[in-house]
PQR file of N, CA, C, O and H, with PARSE charges and radii, in Angstrom:
ATOM      1  N   UNK A   1      10.781   4.699 -12.766 -0.4000 1.5000
ATOM      2  CA  UNK A   1       9.848   5.777 -12.485 -0.0000 2.0000
ATOM      3  C   UNK A   1       9.401   5.664 -11.037  0.5500 1.7000
ATOM      4  O   UNK A   1       9.056   4.580 -10.567 -0.5500 1.4000
ATOM      5  N   UNK A   2       9.409   6.780 -10.342 -0.4000 1.5000
ATOM      6  CA  UNK A   2       9.015   6.803  -8.933 -0.0000 2.0000
ATOM      7  C   UNK A   2       7.509   6.631  -8.787  0.5500 1.7000
ATOM      8  O   UNK A   2       6.730   7.020  -9.657 -0.5500 1.4000
ATOM      9  H   UNK A   2       9.689   7.660 -10.724  0.4000 1.0000
ATOM     10  N   UNK A   3       7.127   6.046  -7.679 -0.4000 1.5000
ATOM     11  CA  UNK A   3       5.704   5.888  -7.372 -0.0000 2.0000
ATOM     12  C   UNK A   3       5.080   7.247  -7.094  0.5500 1.7000
ATOM     13  O   UNK A   3       5.725   8.144  -6.551 -0.5500 1.4000
ATOM     14  H   UNK A   3       7.759   5.730  -6.972  0.4000 1.0000
ATOM     15  N   UNK A   4       3.812   7.385  -7.475 -0.4000 1.5000
ATOM     16  CA  UNK A   4       3.015   8.557  -7.112 -0.0000 2.0000
ATOM     17  C   UNK A   4       1.657   8.049  -6.652  0.5500 1.7000
ATOM     18  O   UNK A   4       1.281   6.916  -6.952 -0.5500 1.4000
ATOM     19  H   UNK A   4       3.288   6.656  -7.915  0.4000 1.0000
ATOM     20  N   UNK A   5       0.927   8.874  -5.931 -0.4000 1.5000
ATOM     21  CA  UNK A   5      -0.406   8.470  -5.489 -0.0000 2.0000
ATOM     22  C   UNK A   5      -1.321   8.215  -6.674  0.5500 1.7000
ATOM     23  O   UNK A   5      -2.242   7.403  -6.587 -0.5500 1.4000
ATOM     24  H   UNK A   5       1.232   9.795  -5.687  0.4000 1.0000
ATOM     25  N   UNK A   6      -1.072   8.904  -7.785 -0.4000 1.5000
ATOM     26  CA  UNK A   6      -1.914   8.755  -8.969 -0.0000 2.0000
ATOM     27  C   UNK A   6      -1.697   7.427  -9.689  0.5500 1.7000
ATOM     28  O   UNK A   6      -2.607   6.940 -10.361 -0.5500 1.4000
ATOM     29  H   UNK A   6      -0.323   9.564  -7.857  0.4000 1.0000
ATOM     30  N   UNK A   7      -0.500   6.826  -9.563 -0.4000 1.5000
ATOM     31  CA  UNK A   7      -0.228   5.575 -10.284 -0.0000 2.0000
ATOM     32  C   UNK A   7      -0.043   4.386  -9.354  0.5500 1.7000
ATOM     33  O   UNK A   7       0.547   3.376  -9.740 -0.5500 1.4000
ATOM     34  H   UNK A   7       0.239   7.221  -9.017  0.4000 1.0000
ATOM     35  N   UNK A   8      -0.546   4.504  -8.124 -0.4000 1.5000
ATOM     36  CA  UNK A   8      -0.380   3.438  -7.132 -0.0000 2.0000
ATOM     37  C   UNK A   8      -1.735   3.042  -6.567  0.5500 1.7000
ATOM     38  O   UNK A   8      -2.550   3.897  -6.219 -0.5500 1.4000
ATOM     39  H   UNK A   8      -1.025   5.324  -7.810  0.4000 1.0000
ATOM     40  N   UNK A   9      -1.970   1.732  -6.479 -0.4000 1.5000
ATOM     41  CA  UNK A   9      -3.183   1.213  -5.846 -0.0000 2.0000
ATOM     42  C   UNK A   9      -2.788   0.209  -4.777  0.5500 1.7000
ATOM     43  O   UNK A   9      -1.769  -0.473  -4.886 -0.5500 1.4000
ATOM     44  H   UNK A   9      -1.308   1.037  -6.761  0.4000 1.0000
ATOM     45  N   UNK A  10      -3.615   0.134  -3.743 -0.4000 1.5000
ATOM     46  CA  UNK A  10      -3.381  -0.813  -2.656 -0.0000 2.0000
ATOM     47  C   UNK A  10      -4.708  -1.456  -2.288  0.5500 1.7000
ATOM     48  O   UNK A  10      -5.711  -0.765  -2.108 -0.5500 1.4000
ATOM     49  H   UNK A  10      -4.442   0.688  -3.654  0.4000 1.0000
ATOM     50  N   UNK A  11      -4.712  -2.778  -2.176 -0.4000 1.5000
ATOM     51  CA  UNK A  11      -5.869  -3.484  -1.637 -0.0000 2.0000
ATOM     52  C   UNK A  11      -5.429  -4.226  -0.382  0.5500 1.7000
ATOM     53  O   UNK A  11      -4.332  -4.782  -0.318 -0.5500 1.4000
ATOM     54  H   UNK A  11      -3.898  -3.339  -2.322  0.4000 1.0000
ATOM     55  N   UNK A  12      -6.303  -4.222   0.606 -0.4000 1.5000
ATOM     56  CA  UNK A  12      -6.069  -4.952   1.845 -0.0000 2.0000
ATOM     57  C   UNK A  12      -7.275  -5.849   2.054  0.5500 1.7000
ATOM     58  O   UNK A  12      -8.399  -5.378   2.228 -0.5500 1.4000
ATOM     59  H   UNK A  12      -7.194  -3.771   0.555  0.4000 1.0000
ATOM     60  N   UNK A  13      -7.019  -7.162   2.035 -0.4000 1.5000
ATOM     61  CA  UNK A  13      -8.095  -8.145   2.177 -0.0000 2.0000
ATOM     62  C   UNK A  13      -9.159  -7.948   1.090  0.5500 1.7000
ATOM     63  O   UNK A  13     -10.347  -8.182   1.314 -0.5500 1.4000
ATOM     64  H   UNK A  13      -6.106  -7.545   1.893  0.4000 1.0000
ATOM     65  N   UNK A  14      -8.707  -7.517  -0.083 -0.4000 1.5000
ATOM     66  CA  UNK A  14      -9.603  -7.294  -1.215 -0.0000 2.0000
ATOM     67  C   UNK A  14     -10.305  -5.948  -1.217  0.5500 1.7000
ATOM     68  O   UNK A  14     -11.068  -5.657  -2.138 -0.5500 1.4000
ATOM     69  H   UNK A  14      -7.742  -7.327  -0.265  0.4000 1.0000
ATOM     70  N   UNK A  15     -10.063  -5.117  -0.202 -0.4000 1.5000
ATOM     71  CA  UNK A  15     -10.690  -3.805  -0.087 -0.0000 2.0000
ATOM     72  C   UNK A  15      -9.751  -2.751  -0.654  0.5500 1.7000
ATOM     73  O   UNK A  15      -8.597  -2.666  -0.235 -0.5500 1.4000
ATOM     74  H   UNK A  15      -9.443  -5.354   0.546  0.4000 1.0000
ATOM     75  N   UNK A  16     -10.231  -1.940  -1.608 -0.4000 1.5000
ATOM     76  CA  UNK A  16      -9.425  -0.845  -2.131 -0.0000 2.0000
ATOM     77  C   UNK A  16      -9.205   0.190  -1.041  0.5500 1.7000
ATOM     78  O   UNK A  16     -10.148   0.599  -0.364 -0.5500 1.4000
ATOM     79  H   UNK A  16     -11.169  -2.009  -1.949  0.4000 1.0000
ATOM     80  N   UNK A  17      -7.948   0.613  -0.874 -0.4000 1.5000
ATOM     81  CA  UNK A  17      -7.607   1.583   0.156 -0.0000 2.0000
ATOM     82  C   UNK A  17      -7.099   2.858  -0.496  0.5500 1.7000
ATOM     83  O   UNK A  17      -6.497   2.823  -1.569 -0.5500 1.4000
ATOM     84  H   UNK A  17      -7.182   0.280  -1.425  0.4000 1.0000
ATOM     85  N   UNK A  18      -7.347   3.981   0.160 -0.4000 1.5000
ATOM     86  CA  UNK A  18      -6.919   5.275  -0.360 -0.0000 2.0000
ATOM     87  C   UNK A  18      -5.418   5.451  -0.153  0.5500 1.7000
ATOM     88  O   UNK A  18      -4.918   5.328   0.965 -0.5500 1.4000
ATOM     89  H   UNK A  18      -7.836   4.009   1.032  0.4000 1.0000
ATOM     90  N   UNK A  19      -4.703   5.739  -1.245 -0.4000 1.5000
ATOM     91  CA  UNK A  19      -3.272   6.021  -1.167 -0.0000 2.0000
ATOM     92  C   UNK A  19      -3.125   7.511  -0.869  0.5500 1.7000
ATOM     93  O   UNK A  19      -3.479   8.353  -1.694 -0.5500 1.4000
ATOM     94  H   UNK A  19      -5.110   5.838  -2.154  0.4000 1.0000
ATOM     95  N   UNK A  20      -2.600   7.831   0.313 -0.4000 1.5000
ATOM     96  CA  UNK A  20      -2.440   9.224   0.725 -0.0000 2.0000
ATOM     97  C   UNK A  20      -1.162   9.833   0.174  0.5500 1.7000
ATOM     98  O   UNK A  20      -1.127  11.016  -0.162 -0.5500 1.4000
ATOM     99  H   UNK A  20      -2.312   7.147   0.983  0.4000 1.0000
ATOM    100  N   UNK A  21      -0.113   9.027   0.080 -0.4000 1.5000
ATOM    101  CA  UNK A  21       1.178   9.502  -0.427 -0.0000 2.0000
ATOM    102  C   UNK A  21       1.914   8.333  -1.036  0.5500 1.7000
ATOM    103  O   UNK A  21       1.904   7.229  -0.491 -0.5500 1.4000
ATOM    104  H   UNK A  21      -0.142   8.065   0.353  0.4000 1.0000
ATOM    105  N   UNK A  22       2.546   8.572  -2.154 -0.4000 1.5000
ATOM    106  CA  UNK A  22       3.446   7.600  -2.766 -0.0000 2.0000
ATOM    107  C   UNK A  22       4.552   8.400  -3.432  0.5500 1.7000
ATOM    108  O   UNK A  22       4.298   9.216  -4.318 -0.5500 1.4000
ATOM    109  H   UNK A  22       2.554   9.469  -2.597  0.4000 1.0000
ATOM    110  N   UNK A  23       5.763   8.162  -3.003 -0.4000 1.5000
ATOM    111  CA  UNK A  23       6.885   8.906  -3.569 -0.0000 2.0000
ATOM    112  C   UNK A  23       8.169   8.604  -2.830  0.5500 1.7000
ATOM    113  O   UNK A  23       8.264   7.650  -2.058 -0.5500 1.4000
ATOM    114  H   UNK A  23       5.969   7.499  -2.283  0.4000 1.0000
ATOM    115  N   UNK A  24       9.144   9.439  -3.086 -0.4000 1.5000
ATOM    116  CA  UNK A  24      10.455   9.218  -2.493 -0.0000 2.0000
ATOM    117  C   UNK A  24      10.445   9.544  -1.011  0.5500 1.7000
ATOM    118  O   UNK A  24       9.628  10.322  -0.521 -0.5500 1.4000
ATOM    119  H   UNK A  24       9.067  10.215  -3.713  0.4000 1.0000
ATOM    120  N   UNK A  25      11.376   8.924  -0.326 -0.4000 1.5000
ATOM    121  CA  UNK A  25      11.662   9.269   1.061 -0.0000 2.0000
ATOM    122  C   UNK A  25      13.144   9.644   1.097  0.5500 1.7000
ATOM    123  O   UNK A  25      13.877   9.338   0.157 -0.5500 1.4000
ATOM    124  H   UNK A  25      12.041   8.292  -0.724  0.4000 1.0000
ATOM    125  N   UNK A  26      13.576  10.275   2.124 -0.4000 1.5000
ATOM    126  CA  UNK A  26      14.902  10.897   2.094 -0.0000 2.0000
ATOM    127  C   UNK A  26      16.040  10.096   2.711  0.5500 1.7000
ATOM    128  O   UNK A  26      17.165  10.592   2.768 -0.5500 1.4000
ATOM    129  H   UNK A  26      12.980  10.524   2.888  0.4000 1.0000
ATOM    130  N   UNK A  27      15.791   8.887   3.170 -0.4000 1.5000
ATOM    131  CA  UNK A  27      16.834   8.145   3.867 -0.0000 2.0000
ATOM    132  C   UNK A  27      17.593   7.173   2.967  0.5500 1.7000
ATOM    133  O   UNK A  27      18.818   7.085   3.049 -0.5500 1.4000
ATOM    134  H   UNK A  27      14.877   8.483   3.124  0.4000 1.0000
ATOM    135  N   UNK A  28      16.874   6.439   2.104 -0.4000 1.5000
ATOM    136  CA  UNK A  28      17.511   5.426   1.265 -0.0000 2.0000
ATOM    137  C   UNK A  28      17.261   5.737  -0.205  0.5500 1.7000
ATOM    138  O   UNK A  28      16.108   5.808  -0.630 -0.5500 1.4000
ATOM    139  H   UNK A  28      15.878   6.511   2.038  0.4000 1.0000
ATOM    140  N   UNK A  29      18.300   5.920  -0.970 -0.4000 1.5000
ATOM    141  CA  UNK A  29      18.193   6.213  -2.395 -0.0000 2.0000
ATOM    142  C   UNK A  29      17.481   5.078  -3.115  0.5500 1.7000
ATOM    143  O   UNK A  29      17.815   3.909  -2.923 -0.5500 1.4000
ATOM    144  H   UNK A  29      19.236   5.863  -0.625  0.4000 1.0000
ATOM    145  N   UNK A  30      16.500   5.422  -3.945 -0.4000 1.5000
ATOM    146  CA  UNK A  30      15.797   4.435  -4.750 -0.0000 2.0000
ATOM    147  C   UNK A  30      14.633   3.763  -4.044  0.5500 1.7000
ATOM    148  O   UNK A  30      13.937   2.948  -4.651 -0.5500 1.4000
ATOM    149  H   UNK A  30      16.229   6.372  -4.101  0.4000 1.0000
ATOM    150  N   UNK A  31      14.404   4.083  -2.777 -0.4000 1.5000
ATOM    151  CA  UNK A  31      13.310   3.475  -2.018 -0.0000 2.0000
ATOM    152  C   UNK A  31      12.139   4.437  -1.961  0.5500 1.7000
ATOM    153  O   UNK A  31      12.302   5.594  -1.572 -0.5500 1.4000
ATOM    154  H   UNK A  31      14.968   4.745  -2.284  0.4000 1.0000
ATOM    155  N   UNK A  32      10.961   3.969  -2.344 -0.4000 1.5000
ATOM    156  CA  UNK A  32       9.757   4.788  -2.281 -0.0000 2.0000
ATOM    157  C   UNK A  32       8.982   4.476  -1.015  0.5500 1.7000
ATOM    158  O   UNK A  32       9.102   3.391  -0.446 -0.5500 1.4000
ATOM    159  H   UNK A  32      10.828   3.029  -2.660  0.4000 1.0000
ATOM    160  N   UNK A  33       8.184   5.443  -0.583 -0.4000 1.5000
ATOM    161  CA  UNK A  33       7.331   5.309   0.601 -0.0000 2.0000
ATOM    162  C   UNK A  33       5.887   5.394   0.155  0.5500 1.7000
ATOM    163  O   UNK A  33       5.540   6.218  -0.691 -0.5500 1.4000
ATOM    164  H   UNK A  33       8.086   6.324  -1.045  0.4000 1.0000
ATOM    165  N   UNK A  34       5.040   4.542   0.722 -0.4000 1.5000
ATOM    166  CA  UNK A  34       3.610   4.544   0.421 -0.0000 2.0000
ATOM    167  C   UNK A  34       2.851   4.680   1.734  0.5500 1.7000
ATOM    168  O   UNK A  34       3.049   3.880   2.648 -0.5500 1.4000
ATOM    169  H   UNK A  34       5.322   3.872   1.410  0.4000 1.0000
ATOM    170  N   UNK A  35       1.985   5.682   1.839 -0.4000 1.5000
ATOM    171  CA  UNK A  35       1.115   5.855   3.006 -0.0000 2.0000
ATOM    172  C   UNK A  35      -0.313   5.560   2.568  0.5500 1.7000
ATOM    173  O   UNK A  35      -0.787   6.103   1.570 -0.5500 1.4000
ATOM    174  H   UNK A  35       1.824   6.332   1.096  0.4000 1.0000
ATOM    175  N   UNK A  36      -0.995   4.701   3.317 -0.4000 1.5000
ATOM    176  CA  UNK A  36      -2.326   4.227   2.935 -0.0000 2.0000
ATOM    177  C   UNK A  36      -3.289   4.426   4.100  0.5500 1.7000
ATOM    178  O   UNK A  36      -2.945   4.165   5.253 -0.5500 1.4000
ATOM    179  H   UNK A  36      -0.610   4.260   4.127  0.4000 1.0000
ATOM    180  N   UNK A  37      -4.494   4.888   3.792 -0.4000 1.5000
ATOM    181  CA  UNK A  37      -5.551   5.016   4.791 -0.0000 2.0000
ATOM    182  C   UNK A  37      -6.344   3.713   4.831  0.5500 1.7000
ATOM    183  O   UNK A  37      -6.946   3.314   3.834 -0.5500 1.4000
ATOM    184  H   UNK A  37      -4.774   5.100   2.856  0.4000 1.0000
ATOM    185  N   UNK A  38      -6.342   3.057   5.981 -0.4000 1.5000
ATOM    186  CA  UNK A  38      -7.085   1.812   6.131 -0.0000 2.0000
ATOM    187  C   UNK A  38      -8.496   2.122   6.608  0.5500 1.7000
ATOM    188  O   UNK A  38      -8.667   2.835   7.596 -0.5500 1.4000
ATOM    189  H   UNK A  38      -5.853   3.381   6.791  0.4000 1.0000
ATOM    190  N   UNK A  39      -9.512   1.598   5.923 -0.4000 1.5000
ATOM    191  CA  UNK A  39     -10.881   1.845   6.367 -0.0000 2.0000
ATOM    192  C   UNK A  39     -11.168   1.131   7.693  0.5500 1.7000
ATOM    193  O   UNK A  39     -10.598   0.076   7.973 -0.5500 1.4000
ATOM    194  H   UNK A  39      -9.373   1.019   5.120  0.4000 1.0000
ATOM    195  N   UNK A  40     -12.038   1.704   8.488 -0.4000 1.5000
ATOM    196  CA  UNK A  40     -12.357   1.123   9.798 -0.0000 2.0000
ATOM    197  C   UNK A  40     -12.982  -0.267   9.674  0.5500 1.7000
ATOM    198  O   UNK A  40     -12.976  -1.030  10.640 -0.5500 1.4000
ATOM    199  H   UNK A  40     -12.501   2.561   8.261  0.4000 1.0000
ATOM    200  N   UNK A  41     -13.517  -0.605   8.509 -0.4000 1.5000
ATOM    201  CA  UNK A  41     -14.110  -1.932   8.310 -0.0000 2.0000
ATOM    202  C   UNK A  41     -13.071  -3.050   8.421  0.5500 1.7000
ATOM    203  O   UNK A  41     -13.435  -4.217   8.566 -0.5500 1.4000
ATOM    204  H   UNK A  41     -13.522   0.015   7.725  0.4000 1.0000
ATOM    205  N   UNK A  42     -11.784  -2.704   8.355 -0.4000 1.5000
ATOM    206  CA  UNK A  42     -10.726  -3.718   8.473 -0.0000 2.0000
ATOM    207  C   UNK A  42     -10.315  -3.969   9.921  0.5500 1.7000
ATOM    208  O   UNK A  42      -9.542  -4.890  10.182 -0.5500 1.4000
ATOM    209  H   UNK A  42     -11.488  -1.755   8.238  0.4000 1.0000
ATOM    210  N   UNK A  43     -10.809  -3.180  10.862 -0.4000 1.5000
ATOM    211  CA  UNK A  43     -10.442  -3.341  12.271 -0.0000 2.0000
ATOM    212  C   UNK A  43     -10.787  -4.755  12.748  0.5500 1.7000
ATOM    213  O   UNK A  43     -11.898  -5.242  12.543 -0.5500 1.4000
ATOM    214  H   UNK A  43     -11.437  -2.431  10.650  0.4000 1.0000
ATOM    215  N   UNK A  44      -9.818  -5.394  13.381 -0.4000 1.5000
ATOM    216  CA  UNK A  44     -10.040  -6.714  13.957 -0.0000 2.0000
ATOM    217  C   UNK A  44     -10.053  -7.868  12.972  0.5500 1.7000
ATOM    218  O   UNK A  44     -10.426  -8.981  13.344 -0.5500 1.4000
ATOM    219  H   UNK A  44      -8.914  -4.998  13.548  0.4000 1.0000
ATOM    220  N   UNK A  45      -9.657  -7.639  11.723 -0.4000 1.5000
ATOM    221  CA  UNK A  45      -9.706  -8.702  10.701 -0.0000 2.0000
ATOM    222  C   UNK A  45      -8.633  -9.761  10.867  0.5500 1.7000
ATOM    223  O   UNK A  45      -8.713 -10.817  10.240 -0.5500 1.4000
ATOM    224  H   UNK A  45      -9.353  -6.735  11.421  0.4000 1.0000
ATOM    225  N   UNK A  46      -7.631  -9.505  11.698 -0.4000 1.5000
ATOM    226  CA  UNK A  46      -6.565 -10.498  11.864 -0.0000 2.0000
ATOM    227  C   UNK A  46      -5.591 -10.462  10.706  0.5500 1.7000
ATOM    228  O   UNK A  46      -5.228  -9.387  10.229 -0.5500 1.4000
ATOM    229  H   UNK A  46      -7.566  -8.647  12.208  0.4000 1.0000
ATOM    230  N   UNK A  47      -5.166 -11.631  10.250 -0.4000 1.5000
ATOM    231  CA  UNK A  47      -4.191 -11.710   9.156 -0.0000 2.0000
ATOM    232  C   UNK A  47      -4.885 -11.422   7.828  0.5500 1.7000
ATOM    233  O   UNK A  47      -5.863 -12.078   7.468 -0.5500 1.4000
ATOM    234  H   UNK A  47      -5.461 -12.504  10.638  0.4000 1.0000
ATOM    235  N   UNK A  48      -4.363 -10.433   7.109 -0.4000 1.5000
ATOM    236  CA  UNK A  48      -4.943 -10.025   5.826 -0.0000 2.0000
ATOM    237  C   UNK A  48      -3.852  -9.929   4.768  0.5500 1.7000
ATOM    238  O   UNK A  48      -2.674  -9.764   5.084 -0.5500 1.4000
ATOM    239  H   UNK A  48      -3.569  -9.900   7.401  0.4000 1.0000
ATOM    240  N   UNK A  49      -4.260 -10.036   3.516 -0.4000 1.5000
ATOM    241  CA  UNK A  49      -3.334  -9.887   2.394 -0.0000 2.0000
ATOM    242  C   UNK A  49      -3.288  -8.433   1.961  0.5500 1.7000
ATOM    243  O   UNK A  49      -4.319  -7.764   1.888 -0.5500 1.4000
ATOM    244  H   UNK A  49      -5.217 -10.170   3.259  0.4000 1.0000
ATOM    245  N   UNK A  50      -2.081  -7.945   1.672 -0.4000 1.5000
ATOM    246  CA  UNK A  50      -1.880  -6.587   1.167 -0.0000 2.0000
ATOM    247  C   UNK A  50      -1.253  -6.698  -0.217  0.5500 1.7000
ATOM    248  O   UNK A  50      -0.232  -7.364  -0.389 -0.5500 1.4000
ATOM    249  H   UNK A  50      -1.244  -8.488   1.731  0.4000 1.0000
ATOM    250  N   UNK A  51      -1.866  -6.046  -1.204 -0.4000 1.5000
ATOM    251  CA  UNK A  51      -1.342  -6.050  -2.569 -0.0000 2.0000
ATOM    252  C   UNK A  51      -1.181  -4.618  -3.040  0.5500 1.7000
ATOM    253  O   UNK A  51      -2.130  -3.835  -3.010 -0.5500 1.4000
ATOM    254  H   UNK A  51      -2.696  -5.505  -1.065  0.4000 1.0000
ATOM    255  N   UNK A  52       0.012  -4.282  -3.472 -0.4000 1.5000
ATOM    256  CA  UNK A  52       0.332  -2.949  -3.968 -0.0000 2.0000
ATOM    257  C   UNK A  52       0.710  -3.037  -5.436  0.5500 1.7000
ATOM    258  O   UNK A  52       1.460  -3.925  -5.840 -0.5500 1.4000
ATOM    259  H   UNK A  52       0.783  -4.918  -3.497  0.4000 1.0000
ATOM    260  N   UNK A  53       0.190  -2.119  -6.228 -0.4000 1.5000
ATOM    261  CA  UNK A  53       0.559  -2.014  -7.637 -0.0000 2.0000
ATOM    262  C   UNK A  53       0.941  -0.572  -7.919  0.5500 1.7000
ATOM    263  O   UNK A  53       0.209   0.350  -7.560 -0.5500 1.4000
ATOM    264  H   UNK A  53      -0.419  -1.398  -5.900  0.4000 1.0000
ATOM    265  N   UNK A  54       2.090  -0.373  -8.563 -0.4000 1.5000
ATOM    266  CA  UNK A  54       2.537   0.972  -8.912 -0.0000 2.0000
ATOM    267  C   UNK A  54       3.095   0.949 -10.319  0.5500 1.7000
ATOM    268  O   UNK A  54       3.859   0.056 -10.684 -0.5500 1.4000
ATOM    269  H   UNK A  54       2.685  -1.122  -8.854  0.4000 1.0000
ATOM    270  N   UNK A  55       2.707   1.937 -11.104 -0.4000 1.5000
ATOM    271  CA  UNK A  55       3.144   2.006 -12.501 -0.0000 2.0000
ATOM    272  C   UNK A  55       2.813   0.726 -13.262  0.5500 1.7000
ATOM    273  O   UNK A  55       3.545   0.336 -14.172 -0.5500 1.4000
ATOM    274  H   UNK A  55       2.085   2.662 -10.807  0.4000 1.0000
ATOM    275  N   UNK A  56       1.718   0.075 -12.892 -0.4000 1.5000
ATOM    276  CA  UNK A  56       1.292  -1.147 -13.559 -0.0000 2.0000
ATOM    277  C   UNK A  56       2.042  -2.396 -13.147  0.5500 1.7000
ATOM    278  O   UNK A  56       1.814  -3.465 -13.712 -0.5500 1.4000
ATOM    279  H   UNK A  56       1.124   0.392 -12.153  0.4000 1.0000
ATOM    280  N   UNK A  57       2.930  -2.283 -12.175 -0.4000 1.5000
ATOM    281  CA  UNK A  57       3.729  -3.423 -11.723 -0.0000 2.0000
ATOM    282  C   UNK A  57       3.296  -3.804 -10.316  0.5500 1.7000
ATOM    283  O   UNK A  57       3.332  -2.978  -9.403 -0.5500 1.4000
ATOM    284  H   UNK A  57       3.114  -1.414 -11.716  0.4000 1.0000
ATOM    285  N   UNK A  58       2.886  -5.055 -10.143 -0.4000 1.5000
ATOM    286  CA  UNK A  58       2.453  -5.542  -8.833 -0.0000 2.0000
ATOM    287  C   UNK A  58       3.658  -5.934  -7.992  0.5500 1.7000
ATOM    288  O   UNK A  58       4.552  -6.638  -8.461 -0.5500 1.4000
ATOM    289  H   UNK A  58       2.857  -5.725 -10.884  0.4000 1.0000
ATOM    290  N   UNK A  59       3.673  -5.474  -6.748 -0.4000 1.5000
ATOM    291  CA  UNK A  59       4.707  -5.895  -5.797 -0.0000 2.0000
ATOM    292  C   UNK A  59       4.333  -7.278  -5.260  0.5500 1.7000
ATOM    293  O   UNK A  59       3.204  -7.734  -5.443 -0.5500 1.4000
ATOM    294  H   UNK A  59       2.946  -4.903  -6.367  0.4000 1.0000
ATOM    295  N   UNK A  60       5.261  -7.927  -4.615 -0.4000 1.5000
ATOM    296  CA  UNK A  60       4.957  -9.195  -3.954 -0.0000 2.0000
ATOM    297  C   UNK A  60       3.903  -8.946  -2.888  0.5500 1.7000
ATOM    298  O   UNK A  60       4.014  -7.998  -2.111 -0.5500 1.4000
ATOM    299  H   UNK A  60       6.178  -7.557  -4.466  0.4000 1.0000
ATOM    300  N   UNK A  61       2.895  -9.782  -2.847 -0.4000 1.5000
ATOM    301  CA  UNK A  61       1.855  -9.661  -1.828 -0.0000 2.0000
ATOM    302  C   UNK A  61       2.462  -9.974  -0.464  0.5500 1.7000
ATOM    303  O   UNK A  61       3.345 -10.824  -0.351 -0.5500 1.4000
ATOM    304  H   UNK A  61       2.805 -10.552  -3.478  0.4000 1.0000
ATOM    305  N   UNK A  62       1.988  -9.290   0.559 -0.4000 1.5000
ATOM    306  CA  UNK A  62       2.441  -9.542   1.926 -0.0000 2.0000
ATOM    307  C   UNK A  62       1.221  -9.734   2.812  0.5500 1.7000
ATOM    308  O   UNK A  62       0.105  -9.375   2.437 -0.5500 1.4000
ATOM    309  H   UNK A  62       1.271  -8.599   0.467  0.4000 1.0000
ATOM    310  N   UNK A  63       1.441 -10.296   3.978 -0.4000 1.5000
ATOM    311  CA  UNK A  63       0.376 -10.428   4.959 -0.0000 2.0000
ATOM    312  C   UNK A  63       0.733  -9.622   6.190  0.5500 1.7000
ATOM    313  O   UNK A  63       1.886  -9.603   6.620 -0.5500 1.4000
ATOM    314  H   UNK A  63       2.348 -10.587   4.283  0.4000 1.0000
ATOM    315  N   UNK A  64      -0.261  -8.956   6.755 -0.4000 1.5000
ATOM    316  CA  UNK A  64      -0.114  -8.220   8.007 -0.0000 2.0000
ATOM    317  C   UNK A  64      -1.264  -8.600   8.923  0.5500 1.7000
ATOM    318  O   UNK A  64      -2.289  -9.111   8.472 -0.5500 1.4000
ATOM    319  H   UNK A  64      -1.197  -8.971   6.406  0.4000 1.0000
ATOM    320  N   UNK A  65      -1.085  -8.347  10.209 -0.4000 1.5000
ATOM    321  CA  UNK A  65      -2.132  -8.618  11.183 -0.0000 2.0000
ATOM    322  C   UNK A  65      -2.750  -7.280  11.607  0.5500 1.7000
ATOM    323  O   UNK A  65      -2.045  -6.369  12.042 -0.5500 1.4000
ATOM    324  H   UNK A  65      -0.253  -7.932  10.575  0.4000 1.0000
ATOM    325  N   UNK A  66      -4.072  -7.178  11.474 -0.4000 1.5000
ATOM    326  CA  UNK A  66      -4.792  -5.983  11.904 -0.0000 2.0000
ATOM    327  C   UNK A  66      -5.591  -6.374  13.137  0.5500 1.7000
ATOM    328  O   UNK A  66      -6.456  -7.247  13.075 -0.5500 1.4000
ATOM    329  H   UNK A  66      -4.644  -7.918  11.120  0.4000 1.0000
ATOM    330  N   UNK A  67      -5.299  -5.729  14.245 -0.4000 1.5000
ATOM    331  CA  UNK A  67      -5.955  -6.047  15.514 -0.0000 2.0000
ATOM    332  C   UNK A  67      -7.217  -5.226  15.673  0.5500 1.7000
ATOM    333  O   UNK A  67      -7.912  -5.351  16.681 -0.5500 1.4000
ATOM    334  H   UNK A  67      -4.596  -5.019  14.295  0.4000 1.0000
TER
END
């Protein structure tokens, strides 16, 4: 089942983030795209954990650097 904004959640550094889009993209078959709005409170946090869950399945957590 493809990801949708309605069945996808994202937390960054424990902060719930708004999922703007979750669905197919047109370049790679079977690959979904997720667009997330990061709140300004995360500015300058450095290395943070990102956790995505879609259709009740958690993806592997990743770390990103927010300057």
